[in-house]
Structures are given as C-alpha cells and as structure tokens.
N, C-alpha and C positions, 0 to 999 in steps of 0.2 A: 864374263864379268871381270873387270880389272881389280886387282887387289888395292886396298887403301894403303897409301903410303903416308907415313908421318913426315910432315914437312917441318924440319927444324930450322928455325931462323934465329940468329943471334942478334941481340939489340946492338945498335950502333952506339958509339960514345954519346952522340947527341941525344938519342932516345933515353939514355940513362940519366942525363942531366935535366931533361925537360921537367919532371916533377919537382925538382928542387927550384928551378927557375919560377915555376908557377907558384910555389909556396912563398917565395920571396916577394913576388909581385902582389900576392894576396895580402901579405903582411904589410907591405908598403901602402896598399889601398886602405886597409883597416886603420893603420896609423894616421893616414891623411884624414880620414873621416873623423877619427877621435880628436885630432888637432883642430879640425874645423868646428866641431861642436863645443870644445872646451877652451877655445881661444878666449882669453879674458878681455873684458871691455876696457881695461885700464892697465897701464904698465905698473909693475909692482914698485918701481921707484918713483911713482908719481906723487905730487903733492896732493893730499886729500883735504877735504873740507868737512867739518862736522859742526852741526848746529844743535845746541842743547837747549831745550825749552825749560822754563822755570818749573813746571809740573805737568802732570797728565790731564789737568783740568781743560775742558774744551776751549775756554777763553785763552789759556796759555798756549795751547796748540795752534789756535788761530793766529795769535800774535807771531808765533814761530813761522807759520806758513806765509804770513804777510811780509815778514822780514826776508824770508827766502825769496819771495817773488821780486822784491826790490833789489836785492844784492846779486841775484843770479845773472842779470845782464852785465853787471860790472865784472863779475868773475869770467863770464863767457868772453867778454871783450879782451880781458887779460890773456885768456887761453889762446884766443884766435890770433893775437899779435905776438905770441911767444914762439920762439923756434927751439928753445931748450929748457930744461928744468931750471937752470940758473936764471935765465931771462924771465921765466915765469915767476920765480921767487922774487925777483926785483920788481916786476910789474905788480905783483900782489902786495909787496911791501909799500909801494906808493899808494895803493888803494886802502890800506889799513885804516887810516883816519876817516875816509869817506864811509867805509863799511861800519865803523863804530858810530859815526854820526847818524847814519840811517837807522841802525839798530836801536840806538839810544832814543831817537825821536819816536820810535814805534813801540817801545817796551813798557809803556804805562808806568814810568817812574822806577822801574827795576834797574839795578845795576847791570851793565853789559860789559863783558870783557872779551878781547880777541887776542889770542896768542898763538905763535907758531912754535910747535914743539914735537917731540916724539910722543905719540899718543897711542894708547891701546884701543884698537878697534875690534868690535865683536865680529864673529863670523858673519858673512853676508853672501847671499846667493843672488846672482845677477844672471838671469837666463839659465844656461846650463853650467856656468862657471861659478865656483864657490871660492870667495876670498877667505883665506884662513884668518883666524883671530891672531893678530900680531900687532907689533908697534910699527907705526908708519909716520913719516914726516907729514904733519898736518897743521892746518889752521883750525883752532877750536874757538867758536863763537858761543859764549855762554850767556844766557839770559837769566838773571836772578840766581837761584840756587843751582840751576842746570840739572835738575833731577827728573825731568820729563822725558818722554819718548823723543827720539831724535832720528834724523836721517843723516846719511853721510854720502859723500860723493868723491870720486877720484877726479881730479882736474883733467887728466889726460885720458882718453880723447873726448869722452862725454862728460857732461857736468853733473847730473844728478840721477839718483835712483832712490826716490823716497820710499821709506818703509811703510808709510801710511797707505800707499796704493796697494801694497802686497798683502797687508793684513786682511784677514777675512776671506781671502781667496784661497781655496783649497784645490790644488791641482789633482786631477785624476791620474793615477799611476797606470801606465801602459807599458807593455813590452814590445819593442819594435818588431822582433821576429814573429811574435804571435799575431800582431796586428797585420803584418805582411802576409802571413799564411791565411788568416781569415779573409783578407782582401782578395786572395786568389779564388776563393769559392763564392764570392758575392756576385 
C-alpha cells in the first residue's frame, strides 16, 4: 500500500480575489433591486397639485372628485406638451383661469381659490416608494374652507394618486425571503 501524501496547493492570486469580486457583484445586484423597487413615481422637483375639499361630508367629497375629473385632462395635456419644469409652469399658468372657472362652476356657490406656492405635503406612499413630508412647489386648489380630505399628485410623470382609493385597503405584510422559502416546498 502506498503512503498517503499530503498535497499542498497554494492559492493563486486570482483565487484569492474571487470571493471579493463575488461580494461586490452581489452588492451591486442587491442595490439594483432596491433601486428598482424604490424608484419614485415622480421627480422630487416636480410641480405638484393638491385639491382640498370644503369638508369630509360625502357631498363635498363628491364635488371634489367631479372637479378632479374635469380638470385632470387639462393638466395631463399641459404635462404631455411640456419638456421641462419651466415650460410646465408656463403651461399651467395659462390654464389657471380655466381651472378656476371649471371649479367655480361646480362648487355649489363656495369660493374657490387656486395658487402656486411652496406647500407642505403630508407623507404619501405610492407603491413601494414613500414621499416624505416636506414643502414642495405646488398648485393648491381650495374649495370653500379646504378642511376636507384631499388627494395630491405630482405632475411628473403620472398625474394622480388619489388617497380615496387607498383608504380601507389594508395590505398583508409578507417577507420576501420567507415567501420564497415556502415556495420551494410547495
């Protein structure tokens, strides 16, 4: 019988570097996935639009939604024809009187005001992205006292994310890794 010989093999320089390269690639992949899921639906320097109802009464909320349906195509047209934030601001400035006329005609005699200013927006979740509470450049359309629930939207690139649609919907919390592991055994 032949004696066992211990074979000593030294790692090459490349073999020493491979684990570090794999780690860097994994970090890049994880960062790409995170960016994919947290990419915001709107640019942070976008012009936002906020519609404030007179109150939370169903009739006032209905008026708000009717006004929103009427002015949304006007705003979308301004967005689609704009190439920059400045051009969008100019297009919306031209529409201000039209938006006021539409809102005034549907407001049941309540005063309506439209102003562009730096406005505080509450935190808002849109998909996986959370817009922080902050002041943003915005158009504020106020019906009556403006104390009702409201929705807001960022003008770039999508127009609206109504709060009313999200209320009452409770999402089930799941953990991706646990769901993936469970899926392996199903």
